N, C-alpha and C positions, 0 to 999 in steps of 0.2 A: 503496499501501499503506499501509496506516495503522502508524504508529509505537506501541512500548507504551507511549511516553509520552503521546502523545495520546490514547490509547484511554485511561491513567488522569487526564486531566484531566476526558474526555468523562465519563467514570464520577463523579467530583466534581461535576461542576456538575448532572448528574440527582441525586446524595445532597443537593444542598443545595436544586433546586428539591423535591423530594418535603419537604422539613423546612420550607422557609416553605409550601407549601399547605398541608400540615398545621395551618402553627399559623394560618394564614387560616383554614382552617372549624375548627378546634377551637374557636377564638374565637364560632366563627358559632353552633357549636353550643352553648356552654356561656351565651351568650345566648340563645336559647331553651328552653335548658331552666332559667333561673331564672325566666322570662316564664311559662311552664307554670303552674311551681310559685307564682307568685303569686299567678295567675290563677284557681291550685287554693285560695288559702288564702280568697283576695278571696271565692270562691264559700262558703266550708265557714262565711266569717263571714255572710255574707247570710242561710244558711241558718240558721245560730246566732241572729240576728238576730228572723229569720225565727218560729222558735220561739219567743222571749221575747216577741216581741209578742202573737202569740198565747194564750200563757201569761197573760199580763198582762192581755188583752184579758177572758179568761177567767175569771179569780179578779175582776178589775173587775164581771163582768156579777153577779157571787155574793156580793160584798159587801151588810152590810145600810147602809141612809142612813146618813149620819153628818150631827150637826148644824153639822160643821165641814165644810166643803168643803173645805182645807189638807189635814185628817186624810185622808180618801178620797184624796185625787189623793196624801199620803206612803208611804201603807200601799200603794196599786199601783203605784208605781214603784219601791218597794225590794223588793216581790215581783218586778217585772219583771226589775230587776239581779240580787237573787238567781238569777232562772231563767238570766240569760244567764250570769252569774261559773262556775253550779253547771255549765253544758257547756262551758266552755274554763277553767276556773282563775283567770285573767285576763285582761284583755282586753288584748293586746297592739298595742303601739304605736298606741292612740290614744283617742279619750275616745266616750262611750257617751251619749249625750243622750234623754230620756223624754219625749212628750209625750203629754197626752192630753186629750181632747175628750169632748162631750157632745150629740146632737142628740135632739131630738123626733120626733114621730111625722112632724109637718110638715113637718120639714127644719128649723127654730130652732134656733139657740144655747141651748143650758140651761146651769148649775152644776148640780154633785153636790150639792149641798144639796138641790134640789130634785126629783130626776130621779126619774123613778115608771117603773111596768113595763110594757116595751114600748119606750121610746129605745132610742137606738144609742149602746153607748162607744166610743171608736175609741180606741184605744194606739200612737203612733207613735213607732217606735225607729231613731234616727240613729247613724250611727259612720262614725268618719271612718277609713279601715282606709292605714294607712301598707304600703308594700313595703318587708320587711326588705332587702333588695335591690336599695335602690335608693340605699343606700350607695356600693356597687359600679358599678351601671349607674343612668347619669344618667338614661336616658329614663326608668325606673320610679319614679324620683323623686316624691316630692309624696304626698296624701293626695287621695284618693278616700271623696265619701262612699256610704255605701251606706246606705237608706232602706227600711224597711218598714213595710207596716201592715195592723194589723187591727182587725176590728172585728165586738161581738158584742151581742145585746138585751142590753138591762139588763133581768135575772132577780128582782133580791132575794134576799134568804137562801133556802136552801132547808130546807124542814121535814124 
């Protein structure tokens, strides 16, 4: 026969075991939830960088020729940054880099002061994504580069 003291001790052990199991499972669930959240943030930032690169390429394809390639590059870069920050307000936890290139119909590299209709303009946006929960979970710490590219044919200014 089981005494009342043995039954109380047994019940206490079961409650303690359940508490330990809950703590272990809760830790795994919180880690999984944070990882899913960070993946969603990275995906969202990637979509914003894609839209920014596409808008920058479209803007560049309609720009008039500039006598100075630096002016052309500066205008397109500023427009691309504007499109990205308009979507997210500010770039959280990382830096955005915009790179422009132009190629002729035969594939040779061109500068923006001698670009002609039919040449291809590429806008490459690179964002160093940093997980916000990396401070809490060391596995998620660090940066991951998100690179998006858009290319369009140069048309010149529309009449």
